C-alpha positions in Angstrom: 0.0 0.0 0.1 1.4 3.4 -0.9 2.3 5.7 2.0 -0.1 8.6 2.7 1.1 11.8 1.1 1.8 13.8 4.2 3.4 17.2 3.0 4.0 18.7 6.5 3.0 18.2 10.1 2.8 21.4 12.1 2.6 22.1 15.8 0.5 25.1 16.5 -1.6 25.3 19.6 -4.1 27.5 17.7 -4.4 24.8 15.1 -6.2 26.3 12.0 -6.2 30.0 11.9 -6.0 32.5 9.1 -2.2 32.8 9.0 -1.5 29.2 9.0 -4.3 28.3 6.6 -3.4 30.8 3.9 0.5 31.1 4.1 1.4 27.5 4.8 -1.2 26.0 2.6 -0.2 28.3 -0.2 3.4 27.1 0.2 2.5 23.4 0.6 -0.3 23.2 -1.9 -2.2 20.8 0.4 -5.8 20.0 -0.5 -6.7 18.4 2.9 -5.9 19.8 6.3 -6.1 17.2 9.0 -6.4 18.5 12.6 -5.3 15.5 14.8 -6.7 16.6 18.3 -8.8 14.7 20.8 -10.7 17.7 22.1 -11.4 19.3 18.7 -12.5 15.9 17.3 -15.4 16.1 19.8 -16.1 19.8 19.5 -18.4 20.7 16.4 -18.3 24.4 17.3 -14.6 24.7 17.1 -14.5 22.7 14.0 -17.0 25.3 12.5 -14.8 28.2 13.4 -11.7 26.5 12.0 -13.6 25.7 8.8 -14.1 29.4 8.4 -10.4 30.0 8.6 -9.4 27.2 6.2 -8.5 28.2 2.6 -11.2 27.9 0.0 -11.2 24.6 -1.8 -9.2 22.8 0.9 -11.0 19.9 2.7 -10.7 19.7 6.5 -10.9 16.7 8.9 -10.9 16.7 12.6 -9.8 13.4 13.9 -8.8 12.0 17.4 -5.1 10.9 17.6 -6.3 7.3 17.4 -8.6 7.8 14.5 -5.7 9.5 12.6 -3.6 6.5 13.3 -6.4 4.1 12.2 -7.3 5.8 8.9 -4.1 7.6 7.6 -3.0 4.7 5.6 -6.4 4.6 3.8 -5.6 8.1 2.3 -5.7 8.4 -1.5 -2.5 9.4 -3.3 -4.4 12.4 -4.6 -4.9 13.6 -1.1 -2.0 16.1 -0.2 -2.2 16.2 3.6 -1.2 19.0 6.0 -1.5 17.6 9.5 -1.8 20.1 12.4 -1.3 19.1 16.1 -1.4 21.0 19.3 1.7 19.5 21.1 4.9 17.6 20.3 3.5 14.7 22.5 0.5 14.5 20.1 2.9 14.3 17.2 4.9 11.7 19.0 1.9 9.6 19.6 1.1 9.7 15.8 4.6 8.6 14.8 4.7 5.8 17.5 1.1 4.7 16.0 2.7 4.4 12.5 1.9 7.7 10.8 4.8 8.3 8.5 5.8 11.8 9.5 9.1 12.8 8.1 9.2 16.5 9.0 7.6 18.5 11.9 7.3 22.1 11.7 7.2 23.8 15.1 5.1 27.0 14.7 3.4 28.2 17.8 3.6 26.9 21.4 2.4 29.5 23.8 4.1 30.6 27.0 2.3 28.9 30.0 3.3 28.1 33.5 6.3 25.9 33.8 7.3 26.6 30.2 10.4 28.5 29.0 10.5 30.6 25.9 13.2 29.0 23.5 12.3 30.7 20.2 10.2 33.6 18.9 6.8 31.7 19.2 7.9 28.6 21.0 7.8 28.0 24.8 8.5 24.4 26.0 8.6 22.4 29.2 10.6 19.3 30.0 7.8 16.9 28.6 7.9 18.9 25.2 11.6 18.7 25.1 11.6 14.9 25.7 9.0 14.5 22.9 11.1 16.5 20.6 14.2 14.6 21.4 12.4 11.2 20.9 10.9 12.5 17.6 14.5 13.5 16.5 15.8 10.1 17.5 13.1 8.3 15.3 14.3 10.3 12.3 11.8 13.1 12.2 13.3 16.3 11.0 12.4 19.2 13.2 12.0 22.8 12.0 11.1 26.0 14.1 9.3 28.3 11.7 6.4 30.4 12.3 5.5 31.3 8.7 7.0 30.0 5.4 8.4 33.4 4.4 10.9 33.7 7.3 14.1 31.7 7.9 13.8 28.7 10.1 15.3 29.1 13.7 17.9 26.9 15.1 16.4 23.7 16.6 19.2 23.4 19.0 17.5 26.0 21.0 14.8 23.3 21.9 17.5 21.3 23.8 19.5 24.1 25.5 
């Protein structure tokens, strides 16, 4: 069975919002945005709000992490998939579940209690760092970049 055509996986705690939807999608050329998030999968209202922010002509799916793992290999080759997750732990769950993620873009991780700011729009705690380290060990390329038009930041910042 051919692998699903995953163009990019992005971590953004806002999930789909205007900037991501238009700029990243314009660069990637995805025709399907898959939000892999347990809470949003069960929240029709948030799905509706995100659908409004999604670019015209791009399909959206809101799946739990487990459903993403269960169905990703059924994706058709014509589906060019942009996966968006909330946390590195969620991305790690997907990779461990067999989702063939090659590259993870770290876009937005808000400052919160117990987190430290390591890049322009990225704050991490020890669990996040452990998840990033494990993803790297599993061969996933990490990139800190908020929008496609700016240069990527040094991922070593995550581990310092």
